[in-house]
N, C-alpha and C positions, 0 to 999 in steps of 0.2 A: 503494499500500499504506499502510496505517495501524497504528502501533503502538498497542495498546490499553493501558488503565492497568494490566492484569494481566500486561503483556509480550508477549502473543500478537500475531502478525500477523494482520491482516484485510484481505482485498481489499474495496474498495468499488467496486461496478460498477453503475451504472445504465445501462439500454438503452432505446433508444426502439424499442418494439416495432413501431409504425405511427403514421401520421399521417393524419388524415382532414379534410377541409374542404367546408364547404357555405356557403349564404348567412348562416347564423348565426354562422360563425367555425370555428376550428380546435380539434381535440382531439388531443393528444399521449398516445399510450398508452405509459406508461413501466413498467419493471419493475426491482426490486432483490431479487434472490433470489425468494423466494415472495411478496414484497410488490408490489402493483400500485398504481401512482399514475396518475391521468389528470389532465392539465392541459387545462381546458376554458374556451373563449372563448365568450361570448355577446355579439354586437354589439347596439348599442342598438336598442330596437324588437322584437327577436326573443326566442324562448322556447326552453327545453330542458326535458327531463323528461317529463311526461305519462304517467307509469307508477309502479309500486310494485315493491318487492322483498320477498321472504320473510325477509329478514335486515335488521337495522339498518345504515344507512350514515351517514357525516359528508360534510358539504361545507364546505370551508375557503374562505371568500370573502376573496381577497387584493386585489382593486382592483374599484372600480365601485360600482354601487348597483342593487338589484333589487327587484321584488315577488315574494314568496315565498308560495306557496300550498301548503297541505297538506290532505289529506282523509282520515281513517280510512275505509278500505274496508269496514269490517265495521259501523261505527256511523253513517257519514255526516258525522261531526262535522268541519267545516271551519275552518280558521285562515287568515288572510291577514295578513301583515306586510310592511312596508318594511324592507329589510335593507341596512345600510352597512358598511362594512370597519372594522376587522377583525372578522369574525364566524365562528363555527363553527355550521353548522346541522346538528343532529342529527336525522335521518330515522328514525323508528321502523319496524320490519317493519310490512308491510301498510299503509303509509300512502302514498298516492298524492301526487307532489310535482310542482310547477310553478315554474319560475324564469324570470320575465320581465325583460329588463334594461331598466332606466330610463335607465343610462349604459351604455358599453362595460364589460363585466364579466369577470374571470377568477377562476376557482375551481379548487380540487384536490379530488380525491375520491380516498381511499385505501381499500384492502380486501386481504384475503389469501385469498379464496374466489372461486370463479366465482359472479357474480351473475346472476341471471335477472331481466330486466325484463319486466314484465307491463303491457302498455298499459292506461291508464285513459282511456276515450273522452272524459269530460268535460274532461280536461286535454290529452289528446293531440290533440284537435281544435283547440284554441287554438294548439298549437305548429304544426301543419300550415297553419291559416289565416294565422298571421303569416308563414310562409314564402312563401306566394303572394303576399302585399302586397309583400314586401320584394324 
């Protein structure tokens, strides 16, 4: 229990909703009330993403180094960047994104709504091909 500045008591409780693991690494799905936080691992040489969402999302890179690709699914405009820590990547709505680990990488993603992931074949194929090699 925490006493807030205004004197009110507040329970802080973060729960691990589930944990998944594959060749790319682990994902911990956490919740704190209505807020959702995913702690995502990408092992060197692997990729995550390959999809887009109808709402914006942020990825907070906390360790490692990666190649980040994003493409606006409406205009086809693509950007490719090398990302080092610490960095916050803002992914606009309707922007396909791909994160490829140059080094073992950890990032957080936070949201308070249910997010639908829509596969983007150009990027999703890269994710799946790297899983076959690994």
